[in-house]
C-alpha positions in Angstrom: 0.4 8.4 35.0 0.6 4.6 34.5 -2.0 3.5 31.7 -4.5 1.5 34.0 -5.6 5.0 35.8 -5.3 7.0 32.5 -8.1 4.7 31.1 -10.5 4.4 34.8 -10.3 8.2 34.2 -10.8 8.6 30.6 -13.2 5.7 30.0 -16.1 7.3 32.8 -15.7 10.3 30.8 -16.3 9.1 27.5 -18.6 7.0 28.8 -20.5 10.0 30.7 -20.4 12.2 27.5 -22.0 9.2 25.4 -24.8 9.9 27.8 -25.4 13.3 26.7 -25.3 13.2 22.8 -27.4 10.6 23.4 -30.1 12.2 25.9 -29.4 15.3 23.4 -30.2 13.1 20.5 -33.3 11.2 21.7 -34.7 15.0 23.1 -34.1 16.8 19.6 -35.6 13.2 18.2 -39.1 13.8 20.7 -39.3 17.5 19.9 -39.0 16.8 16.1 -41.7 14.2 16.7 -44.1 16.9 18.5 -43.3 19.6 16.5 -44.5 17.2 13.2 -47.2 16.4 14.7 -49.3 19.1 16.8 -47.8 22.0 13.8 -48.6 25.2 15.4 -50.1 23.6 18.5 -47.0 22.5 19.9 -45.6 26.5 19.9 -49.2 27.4 21.5 -48.5 25.4 23.6 -45.3 26.0 24.6 -45.7 29.6 25.1 -49.3 28.5 27.6 -47.3 25.8 29.8 -44.3 28.5 30.3 -41.5 26.1 28.6 -40.5 23.7 26.2 -40.3 20.6 29.1 -44.0 21.5 30.3 -45.8 21.2 27.4 -43.8 18.2 26.2 -45.6 16.7 29.4 -48.7 18.0 28.4 -48.6 16.8 25.4 -47.8 13.2 26.8 -50.6 13.5 28.8 -53.4 14.7 25.9 -51.6 11.4 24.5 -52.7 9.4 27.1 -55.9 10.6 27.4 -56.6 10.2 23.8 -55.7 6.5 23.6 -58.2 6.0 26.1 -60.9 7.7 24.4 -62.9 5.1 22.2 -62.2 7.5 18.2 -63.2 5.5 15.3 -64.0 6.6 12.3 -68.0 7.2 11.0 -69.7 4.6 8.5 -70.4 5.3 5.3 -73.8 6.0 5.9 -73.8 8.6 8.6 -70.8 9.8 6.6 -73.4 10.9 3.8 -75.5 12.5 6.1 -73.4 14.9 7.7 -72.1 15.7 4.3 -75.8 16.2 3.5 -76.3 18.8 6.6 -73.4 20.8 5.9 -74.1 21.3 2.8 -78.0 22.4 4.0 -75.5 24.9 6.3 -73.4 26.0 3.8 -76.8 27.2 1.3 -78.6 28.7 4.8 -75.0 31.1 4.6 -76.4 33.7 2.2 -79.7 35.3 3.7 -78.4 33.6 7.9 -75.1 34.1 8.1 -75.1 34.4 12.1 -77.1 31.0 11.7 -75.4 28.8 9.5 -72.0 29.7 11.5 -73.8 28.4 14.7 -75.1 25.4 13.1 -71.4 24.6 11.7 -70.2 24.5 15.3 -73.4 22.2 16.1 -72.5 20.0 13.3 -68.7 19.5 14.2 -69.3 18.7 17.6 -71.8 16.7 16.9 -69.5 14.7 14.9 -67.0 15.0 17.4 -68.8 13.6 19.7 -70.1 10.4 16.9 -66.3 9.5 16.3 -65.9 9.1 19.9 -64.8 12.4 21.7 -66.0 13.7 24.8 -67.5 17.5 23.7 -68.1 18.7 27.0 -67.0 21.7 26.9 -64.1 23.9 23.9 -60.8 23.8 26.1 -61.6 20.0 26.4 -62.5 19.4 22.7 -59.4 21.3 21.1 -56.8 19.2 23.6 -58.4 16.1 22.9 -58.4 16.6 19.0 -55.3 18.3 18.7 -53.6 14.5 19.8 -55.5 13.7 16.0 -56.3 17.3 14.1 -53.4 19.3 15.6 -51.8 20.9 12.1 -56.4 21.5 11.9 -56.8 23.0 15.5 -56.1 27.4 14.6 -59.4 26.5 11.9 -61.2 24.9 14.7 -60.3 27.6 17.3 -59.9 30.9 14.7 -64.0 29.9 14.1 -65.0 29.3 17.3 -63.9 32.0 18.1 -66.0 33.9 15.5 -68.9 31.6 16.3 -68.7 33.2 20.0 -68.4 36.9 18.8 -71.5 35.7 16.2 -73.6 35.0 19.8 -73.1 38.2 20.5 -73.8 39.9 17.3 -70.8 41.6 16.8 -69.1 39.7 14.3 -68.4 41.0 10.3 -70.0 39.2 7.6 -66.5 38.6 6.3 -65.3 36.6 10.0 -68.5 34.7 9.7 -67.0 33.4 6.0 -64.0 32.6 7.3 -65.5 30.7 9.6 -67.6 28.5 7.9 -63.6 28.0 6.3 -62.2 27.2 9.3 -65.4 24.8 10.6 -65.2 23.2 6.8 -61.5 22.8 7.4 -62.3 20.5 10.8 -65.5 18.9 9.7 -63.7 17.8 6.4 -61.1 16.1 8.3 -63.0 14.3 11.1 -65.5 13.1 7.9 -62.2 11.3 6.2 -60.1 10.0 9.1 -60.3 6.7 9.2 -61.0 6.4 6.2 -58.1 8.2 4.1 -55.6 6.0 3.2 -52.5 5.7 5.5 -54.8 6.8 8.4 -53.9 2.7 9.5 -57.7 2.0 10.1 -59.7 -0.1 7.9 
């Protein structure tokens, strides 16, 4: 076999191997980026979508939708007003825990709306929040589940207390977002 023939066989095979390795590395890098960005929401989406490829497509669609939204930080006066309202909701918990949890849900939704998130239904809220707040989204889901139990008077005081903690995590993140170092916003 001549050198030219060997090269005509080896070079295409080498190119194909390099392309396969490159595709594998890029796929792994994308997956790691999505896992880092979404945290446990990545695994939840994989489970719900029935596979990694479908989940990654879904997460990409979430990012595209999120990019089309006008998400903005709160101005300082509004931020202070919401903080004051939150303190009132927390104080209310002592005497009226169910009402406090409902008010916490209402307040988190109001902050989301003010920031520019659509708030028409919980599932879409969660999908929209997941893009920037994927790591705290489990808090919101857990709080929402307890709020739902509470609306039927089925939540224990300990569950209600946990819901308040979960709401606070997302509430504080929504208030701080856009005003924290490294957020990329003024």
